[in-house]
C-alpha positions as CSV (number, residue, x, y, z in Angstrom):
1,M,0.0,-0.1,0.1
2,T,1.4,3.1,-1.1
3,S,1.7,6.2,1.4
4,P,-0.1,9.2,1.2
5,S,1.0,11.8,-1.3
6,S,0.5,15.4,-2.6
7,L,-0.7,15.9,-6.5
8,F,2.9,17.3,-6.8
9,D,4.6,14.0,-5.8
10,K,2.1,11.8,-7.8
11,V,2.6,14.0,-11.1
12,W,6.5,14.2,-10.7
13,Q,6.9,10.6,-10.1
14,A,4.7,10.0,-13.2
15,H,7.0,12.2,-15.2
16,A,10.1,11.0,-13.8
17,V,12.5,9.1,-16.5
18,R,15.3,8.7,-14.2
19,E,17.5,10.1,-11.3
20,L,20.5,12.0,-12.6
21,P,24.3,11.5,-10.9
22,D,24.0,15.0,-9.8
23,G,20.6,14.2,-7.9
24,Q,18.4,16.0,-10.4
25,T,15.4,14.5,-12.2
26,Q,15.2,13.9,-15.8
27,L,11.8,14.9,-16.2
28,F,9.5,14.2,-19.2
29,I,7.6,17.3,-20.2
30,G,4.3,16.5,-21.7
31,L,3.2,19.9,-23.2
32,H,5.6,22.6,-24.6
33,L,4.3,26.1,-25.2
34,I,6.3,28.3,-27.5
35,H,6.2,32.1,-28.7
36,E,8.3,34.2,-30.7
37,V,10.4,35.5,-28.1
38,T,12.5,32.8,-26.5
39,S,12.2,30.3,-29.2
40,P,14.0,31.7,-32.2
41,Q,17.5,31.2,-30.2
42,A,16.5,27.9,-29.5
43,F,15.8,26.9,-32.9
44,A,18.9,28.2,-34.2
45,M,20.9,26.2,-31.7
46,L,19.0,23.0,-32.6
47,N,19.8,23.7,-36.3
48,E,23.6,24.2,-35.6
49,M,23.6,20.7,-33.6
50,G,21.8,19.2,-36.4
51,L,18.8,18.2,-34.3
52,P,15.5,17.8,-35.1
53,V,12.4,18.5,-33.0
54,R,11.7,15.2,-31.0
55,F,8.0,15.3,-30.5
56,P,6.7,18.3,-32.4
57,Q,3.4,17.1,-31.8
58,Q,3.8,17.8,-27.9
59,T,4.7,21.7,-28.9
60,F,2.2,24.1,-29.8
61,A,3.0,28.0,-30.4
62,T,1.5,31.3,-30.7
63,V,2.4,34.9,-31.1
64,D,1.8,37.3,-28.0
65,H,4.6,39.5,-26.6
66,I,5.6,41.6,-29.7
67,I,2.2,41.4,-31.5
68,P,0.5,45.1,-31.4
69,T,-2.9,45.4,-30.3
70,D,-3.8,48.5,-32.5
71,S,-3.6,46.7,-35.9
72,Q,-2.5,43.2,-36.5
73,V,-2.5,43.5,-40.3
74,R,0.8,42.1,-42.0
75,P,3.6,43.0,-42.3
76,L,3.5,44.5,-38.9
77,A,4.3,48.0,-38.7
78,D,7.5,47.2,-36.3
79,G,10.0,45.6,-38.5
80,L,11.6,43.7,-35.7
81,A,8.5,42.5,-34.6
82,E,7.6,41.2,-38.1
83,Q,10.9,39.4,-38.7
84,M,10.2,37.5,-35.2
85,L,7.0,36.5,-36.5
86,V,8.1,35.1,-39.7
87,A,11.1,33.2,-37.8
88,L,8.3,31.8,-35.6
89,E,6.3,30.6,-38.8
90,K,9.2,29.2,-40.4
91,N,10.3,27.2,-37.3
92,C,7.1,25.8,-36.7
93,R,6.4,25.1,-40.6
94,D,9.8,23.4,-40.9
95,N,9.2,21.3,-37.6
96,G,5.7,20.3,-38.0
97,I,4.6,22.4,-35.1
98,T,0.9,24.0,-34.9
99,L,1.0,27.7,-34.5
100,F,-1.7,29.7,-33.6
101,D,-1.3,32.9,-35.4
102,P,-3.8,35.8,-35.9
103,A,-5.2,33.9,-39.0
104,S,-5.9,30.8,-37.2
105,G,-8.6,32.6,-34.8
106,N,-6.9,31.1,-32.0
107,Q,-4.2,33.4,-31.3
108,G,-3.6,34.9,-27.6
109,V,-1.5,35.2,-24.8
110,V,0.2,31.7,-24.4
111,H,-1.2,31.2,-21.1
112,V,-4.4,32.3,-22.1
113,I,-5.1,29.9,-25.0
114,G,-3.3,26.9,-23.8
115,P,-6.3,26.4,-21.2
116,E,-9.2,27.5,-23.3
117,L,-8.0,25.0,-26.1
118,G,-7.9,22.2,-23.6
119,L,-4.1,21.6,-24.0
120,T,-3.5,22.3,-20.2
121,Q,-4.9,19.0,-18.7
122,P,-4.5,17.8,-15.0
123,G,-1.5,15.6,-14.3
124,M,0.7,17.0,-17.0
125,T,4.1,18.5,-16.8
126,V,4.0,21.8,-18.6
127,A,6.9,23.9,-19.8
128,C,7.1,27.2,-21.6
129,G,9.9,29.8,-22.1
130,D,7.9,32.2,-20.1
131,S,7.9,32.7,-16.4
132,H,4.3,32.9,-15.7
133,T,4.0,29.4,-17.2
134,S,3.0,28.5,-13.4
135,T,-0.5,29.7,-14.6
136,H,-1.2,26.3,-16.0
137,G,-0.9,24.6,-12.6
138,A,-4.6,25.7,-11.8
139,F,-5.5,22.3,-13.5
140,G,-3.5,20.2,-11.3
141,A,-0.5,20.4,-13.6
142,I,3.4,20.8,-12.7
143,A,3.7,24.0,-14.8
144,F,7.2,26.2,-15.0
145,G,8.7,28.6,-17.1
146,I,12.3,27.8,-18.5
147,G,15.0,29.4,-20.2
148,T,16.1,29.8,-23.9
149,S,18.5,26.9,-23.5
150,Q,16.1,24.7,-21.9
151,V,13.5,25.4,-24.5
152,R,16.2,23.8,-26.8
153,D,16.3,21.0,-24.7
154,V,12.8,20.3,-24.4
155,L,12.6,20.6,-28.3
156,A,15.4,18.2,-28.6
157,T,14.6,15.5,-26.1
158,Q,11.2,16.4,-24.4
159,C,13.0,16.0,-21.1
160,L,14.6,18.5,-18.5
161,A,16.9,18.3,-15.8
162,M,15.3,19.6,-12.6
163,A,15.9,19.3,-8.9
164,K,12.5,18.7,-7.0
165,P,11.3,21.2,-5.0
166,K,9.7,21.2,-1.6
167,V,5.9,21.5,-1.4
168,R,4.1,24.4,0.7
169,R,0.3,24.0,1.0
170,I,-1.3,27.4,1.3
171,D,-5.1,27.1,2.6
172,V,-7.4,30.1,2.2
173,E,-10.4,29.5,4.4
174,G,-13.9,31.2,4.9
175,T,-15.1,33.4,2.3
176,L,-14.2,36.6,0.3
177,G,-16.1,39.6,0.8
178,G,-17.8,41.8,-2.1
179,G,-15.5,43.5,-4.3
180,V,-12.5,41.1,-3.4
181,Y,-11.3,38.9,-6.2
182,A,-8.6,36.3,-7.0
183,K,-5.9,39.0,-8.0
184,D,-6.6,40.1,-4.4
185,V,-6.0,36.7,-2.9
186,I,-2.7,36.1,-4.7
187,L,-1.5,39.7,-4.0
188,H,-2.2,39.4,-0.5
189,I,-0.4,36.0,-0.2
190,I,2.8,37.3,-1.8
191,R,2.4,40.2,0.6
192,R,2.3,38.1,3.7
193,L,5.0,35.4,2.4
194,G,7.4,37.6,0.7
195,V,8.5,37.9,-2.9
196,K,11.4,35.1,-2.0
197,G,8.8,33.2,0.3
198,G,8.5,30.6,-2.2
199,V,12.1,29.9,-3.4
200,G,12.8,26.1,-3.5
201,H,8.9,25.4,-3.1
202,A,5.8,24.6,-5.1
203,Y,3.0,25.9,-3.8
204,E,0.0,24.1,-3.3
205,Y,-3.4,26.2,-3.1
206,A,-6.3,24.6,-1.2
207,G,-9.1,25.8,1.3
208,D,-12.7,27.0,0.9
209,V,-12.0,30.0,-1.1
210,I,-9.7,28.3,-3.7
211,E,-12.4,25.3,-4.0
212,A,-15.0,28.1,-4.6
213,M,-13.1,29.8,-7.3
214,T,-13.9,29.2,-11.3
215,M,-11.2,28.0,-13.3
216,E,-10.4,31.4,-14.4
217,E,-9.9,32.6,-11.0
218,R,-7.9,29.9,-10.1
219,L,-5.7,30.6,-13.3
220,T,-5.2,34.1,-12.0
221,V,-3.9,32.7,-8.6
222,C,-1.3,30.4,-10.0
223,N,-0.2,32.9,-12.6
224,M,1.7,34.9,-9.9
225,S,3.3,31.8,-7.9
226,I,6.3,33.0,-9.6
227,E,6.0,36.4,-8.0
228,G,6.3,34.9,-4.5
229,G,9.1,32.9,-5.4
230,A,7.9,29.6,-6.1
231,R,8.7,27.7,-9.1
232,V,5.1,26.1,-9.4
233,G,1.9,26.7,-8.2
234,Y,-1.1,24.3,-8.5
235,I,-4.4,23.4,-7.6
236,N,-6.0,20.0,-7.2
237,P,-8.3,18.9,-10.3
238,D,-12.2,18.6,-9.2
239,D,-15.4,18.8,-10.9
240,T,-14.8,22.2,-11.7
241,A,-11.8,21.6,-13.5
242,V,-13.6,18.7,-15.3
243,E,-16.4,20.6,-16.7
244,Y,-14.0,23.4,-17.8
245,L,-12.2,21.0,-20.2
246,R,-15.4,19.1,-21.4
247,G,-15.9,19.7,-24.9
248,R,-12.5,21.7,-25.4
249,E,-10.7,21.1,-28.8
250,Y,-7.9,19.4,-27.4
251,A,-9.4,17.5,-24.6
252,P,-10.3,14.0,-24.8
253,K,-13.8,12.9,-26.3
254,G,-16.5,10.8,-25.2
255,E,-15.6,7.9,-23.1
256,A,-11.8,8.9,-23.3
257,F,-12.9,11.9,-21.8
258,D,-14.9,10.2,-18.8
259,R,-11.7,8.2,-18.4
260,A,-9.6,10.8,-18.1
261,A,-11.7,12.7,-15.9
262,D,-11.7,9.7,-13.4
263,W,-7.9,9.7,-13.4
264,W,-7.7,13.8,-13.1
265,R,-9.7,13.2,-9.8
266,S,-7.6,10.4,-8.6
267,I,-4.2,12.4,-8.6
268,A,-5.6,15.0,-6.3
269,S,-3.8,15.4,-3.2
270,D,-4.4,12.4,-0.6
271,A,-6.1,13.7,2.5
272,E,-3.5,12.5,4.6
273,A,-0.4,13.8,2.5
274,S,2.3,15.3,4.1
275,Y,3.8,18.7,3.3
276,D,7.3,20.5,3.9
277,D,5.2,23.5,5.0
278,R,1.7,24.6,5.6
279,V,0.4,28.1,5.8
280,T,-3.5,29.3,6.4
281,F,-5.1,32.6,5.5
282,A,-8.7,33.8,6.3
283,G,-10.5,35.1,3.3
284,S,-12.2,37.6,5.4
285,D,-9.0,39.3,5.9
286,I,-8.4,40.0,2.4
287,S,-9.6,43.5,1.2
288,P,-9.1,45.0,-2.3
289,T,-5.3,45.1,-2.8
290,V,-2.8,47.4,-4.8
291,T,0.7,47.5,-5.0
292,W,2.5,50.7,-4.2
293,G,6.2,49.6,-4.6
294,I,8.4,48.1,-7.2
295,H,7.8,44.4,-6.8
296,P,4.6,42.6,-6.2
297,G,5.1,42.1,-2.3
298,H,4.9,46.0,-2.0
299,A,1.1,45.7,-1.5
300,L,-1.5,46.7,1.1
301,G,-5.3,46.9,1.2
302,V,-6.6,50.0,-0.6
303,A,-8.0,51.5,2.7
304,E,-4.5,51.5,4.2
305,N,-1.8,53.9,4.4
306,I,1.7,53.3,2.9
307,P,3.9,52.1,5.5
308,Q,6.5,54.2,7.6
309,L,10.0,53.2,7.4
310,T,10.2,53.0,11.1
311,A,7.7,50.3,11.1
312,V,9.7,48.0,8.6
313,P,12.2,45.5,9.6
314,D,15.9,46.9,9.5
315,D,16.7,44.5,6.6
316,E,13.8,45.7,4.3
317,R,14.0,49.4,4.9
318,P,16.6,50.2,2.0
319,G,14.2,48.6,-0.2
320,Y,11.1,50.3,1.0
321,A,13.1,53.7,0.7
322,E,14.0,53.0,-2.8
323,A,10.4,52.2,-3.5
324,L,8.9,55.3,-2.4
325,E,11.8,57.4,-4.2
326,Y,10.9,55.6,-7.5
327,M,7.2,55.9,-7.0
328,G,7.2,59.3,-5.7
329,L,4.9,58.6,-3.0
330,R,5.3,59.3,0.8
331,Q,5.3,56.9,3.8
332,G,2.3,57.0,5.9
333,E,0.0,58.6,3.2
334,A,-3.1,56.6,1.8
335,V,-2.8,54.8,-1.2
336,A,-6.3,55.5,-2.3
337,G,-6.4,58.8,-4.1
338,T,-3.0,58.5,-5.8
339,K,-3.3,59.8,-9.3
340,I,-2.9,57.6,-12.4
341,D,-2.3,58.4,-15.9
342,V,-3.1,55.0,-17.5
343,A,-5.2,52.2,-16.9
344,F,-4.3,48.7,-18.4
345,I,-6.8,46.0,-18.3
346,G,-5.3,42.6,-19.9
347,S,-2.6,40.2,-19.7
348,C,-2.1,36.4,-18.7
349,T,-3.1,37.5,-15.3
350,N,-6.3,39.1,-15.9
351,G,-7.2,38.9,-19.6
352,R,-10.0,36.3,-19.7
353,I,-13.7,37.0,-20.3
354,S,-14.7,37.0,-16.7
355,D,-12.1,39.6,-16.0
356,L,-13.7,41.9,-18.8
357,R,-17.0,41.1,-17.3
358,E,-16.2,42.2,-13.8
359,A,-14.2,45.2,-15.2
360,A,-17.2,46.1,-17.3
361,K,-19.5,46.1,-14.4
362,V,-17.5,49.2,-13.0
363,A,-17.0,50.8,-16.6
364,Q,-20.7,51.1,-17.0
365,K,-20.9,53.2,-13.9
366,G,-19.3,56.3,-15.2
367,H,-16.9,57.4,-17.6
368,V,-12.9,57.8,-18.2
369,A,-11.5,60.5,-16.4
370,P,-9.9,63.2,-18.6
371,G,-6.5,62.6,-19.4
372,I,-6.6,59.0,-18.5
373,R,-5.0,56.7,-21.5
374,T,-6.5,53.5,-21.3
375,F,-6.0,50.0,-22.8
376,V,-8.6,47.1,-22.7
377,V,-6.9,44.0,-24.3
378,P,-8.7,40.7,-24.4
379,G,-6.3,37.7,-23.6
380,S,-7.1,35.8,-27.0
381,Q,-9.2,36.0,-30.1
382,A,-11.6,33.5,-28.6
383,V,-12.0,35.9,-25.4
384,A,-12.2,38.9,-27.8
385,R,-15.1,37.1,-29.9
386,Q,-17.0,36.4,-26.7
387,A,-16.8,39.8,-25.1
388,E,-17.9,41.4,-28.7
389,E,-21.0,38.8,-28.6
390,E,-22.0,40.0,-25.0
391,G,-21.5,43.4,-25.9
392,L,-18.6,44.3,-23.4
393,D,-16.4,46.0,-26.0
394,E,-19.4,48.4,-26.7
395,I,-19.8,49.1,-22.8
396,F,-16.0,49.8,-22.4
397,K,-15.9,51.9,-25.8
398,A,-19.0,54.0,-24.3
399,A,-17.2,54.6,-21.3
400,G,-14.2,56.0,-23.1
401,F,-12.1,52.7,-22.7
402,D,-10.0,51.8,-25.6
403,W,-10.9,48.2,-27.0
404,R,-7.8,46.6,-28.5
405,E,-6.9,43.3,-30.3
406,P,-5.4,40.4,-28.3
407,G,-1.8,40.4,-27.1
408,C,0.2,41.0,-23.9
409,S,0.3,44.7,-24.9
410,M,1.3,46.6,-21.8
411,C,2.2,44.1,-19.2
412,L,5.8,43.9,-20.7
413,A,5.5,46.6,-23.6
414,M,7.7,44.5,-26.0
415,N,5.2,46.1,-28.3
416,P,3.8,49.8,-29.1
417,D,1.9,49.7,-25.8
418,K,4.2,51.4,-23.6
419,L,4.0,54.2,-20.8
420,I,5.7,57.6,-21.7
421,G,8.1,59.0,-18.9
422,R,6.9,59.2,-15.2
423,E,3.2,58.0,-16.1
424,L,1.7,55.9,-13.4
425,C,-0.3,53.1,-14.5
426,A,-3.2,51.0,-12.9
427,S,-2.4,47.7,-14.1
428,S,-4.2,44.2,-14.0
429,S,-0.9,42.6,-14.9
430,N,1.7,40.9,-12.7
431,R,4.8,42.9,-12.5
432,N,5.5,46.2,-11.1
433,F,9.2,46.2,-11.5
434,K,11.1,49.4,-12.4
435,G,10.9,49.8,-16.2
436,R,8.3,46.9,-16.5
437,Q,5.8,48.8,-18.8
438,G,8.2,50.2,-21.5
439,S,9.4,53.6,-19.9
440,P,12.8,53.3,-17.8
441,T,10.7,55.8,-15.2
442,G,7.5,54.6,-15.8
443,R,5.4,53.2,-12.8
444,T,3.0,50.5,-12.2
445,M,0.4,49.8,-9.3
446,L,-1.0,46.1,-9.7
447,M,-4.8,45.3,-8.7
448,S,-7.9,43.6,-9.8
449,P,-9.4,44.5,-13.3
450,A,-12.4,46.0,-11.6
451,M,-10.1,48.1,-9.3
452,V,-8.3,49.1,-12.6
453,A,-11.6,50.3,-14.1
454,A,-12.7,52.1,-11.1
455,A,-9.2,54.1,-11.1
456,A,-9.7,54.9,-14.8
457,I,-13.2,56.5,-14.0
458,R,-12.1,58.4,-10.8
459,G,-8.6,59.3,-12.1
460,E,-7.0,57.8,-8.9
461,V,-6.5,54.7,-7.1
462,T,-10.0,54.1,-5.7
463,D,-11.8,51.2,-3.7
464,V,-13.9,49.5,-6.1
465,R,-16.5,48.8,-3.3
466,E,-17.2,52.5,-3.5
467,V,-18.1,52.3,-7.3
468,L,-20.0,49.0,-7.2
C-alpha cells in the first residue's frame, strides 16, 4: 500500500525518467508551449547541432509578446516584430509544430490559449519559455517557466533536468467579501509570505476560497506564484476543472474524456498527504489590494496607508526607501487617491472573459476621467469574440476605454503599448518592476481588473466597492 501523497509527488513521479548522478531528475515534459520571443535562439541552436524536434506534436506555438494590439495587419509596422513572427512561422512550418497565429482565429497570450483550447490538462508537466507558466498549474499540472537553452533541450529531447522542490500548502479558508477577487487573494499571499518566500518550493493552493473559485480565478492565482518566489503553483483538480475542459478542442472526447476525468480526480492530493510547510489565511482578512512599490510584495489593502519606514524591519528598509523614491510616494500617506495616468486591463493574469465582465460592471458606472489613457486587451481572439458577442466592447467604448486586439500589450511593453516618461499605470498585470511597462521611469500599481476600471473612472486609485 502506497503512502499518502500530494499531487505534486504523484505527477513528478509519473514523469520522472530517471535520477541523474547530480541528484536532479530527468523529467518528461507532456506539453511544451512556445512563442516568438524565447524560441528563435533555441531553434537556431538546434539547427547548429543538426538535431530535429523530437516530439513536434507535444509543442504548440502562438504569437503574443510583440504583436501590436491596435492593428495586426501584415506586415507588422514594427520591422523587428515582423521578423520575429516570420521566424516563428518558418520554425513551426519546418518542424511540423502547430502555430496559433492571428489567421488561425485562436491566437492569444500563451497562458490564455493553452487552457481555453484544452491543451492544458490535469496531471501534465507543462513547460514554456515564459516565467508565468505556473498559470497552468490551476488544473493540477506541474507547470514552470524555462530559459532559452531549456527550450532547446525540450525541443530536442522532450525532457529537462530539474531538482525537485519542496511543497508548501497554502489554505485560504472562509469566504471573500464583495469587491474582492482572485487577484486580491494572490497579492495578499505574496504580501504576507514575501517575494522570496516560495524559493525552492511548489505552492499547493487549497481551502474554501480556492475550491469556490472558477477555473479562470484559479488561473489568476497560479499565474503569480512565480512572483512569490515559487517555481510552481497548483490547485487540485475537481469537478470545476473537469467541466471546464469538457468539449474543449484538444481535450479527450466521449468515453476517453470520462476515463481521463476519473484519473484527473484520482491524482488530487490525498487527505493525509504530508507537506514541507503549511500556511493558512482567512478570506475575510483580504480586501481589495494594490501594490505601491517596485515588486508585488509591496502591497496593501486599498484602505491602508503606505508603510512608515520606522515600522519596516531593518533589513527591508533600504528596499522600501528605494520604492518610495521611485514611485514618488510618501510614507504614511493613503494609497487611495493616488493619481494615475494610464489604465491597463489585460495580460495572462487578468485578460480572460470573466475579468472583462467584472471590469465592464464598473465601466458602465461612469466614464474615463479626463486625460487618462486606457487599454482593454482581451487575452485571446476567443475571448475577444465572446466579449463582443456579449457587448462588453461596446460598454467599454461607451465609457471611454480603448478596446484592443489580443496580445501581451502593456504587461511588458515589447510592443507599441508603453508608458511614457513618469506615467503611473493602474494595471491588472503581474509585475510592477522598474521600467516593466516600457518606460525606464514609468510606474506601475497592480490591482484587479475591476479596481483598474474604478481607477480609470475616478482618475485615481479607488476602492472598487465605492463604485459598485
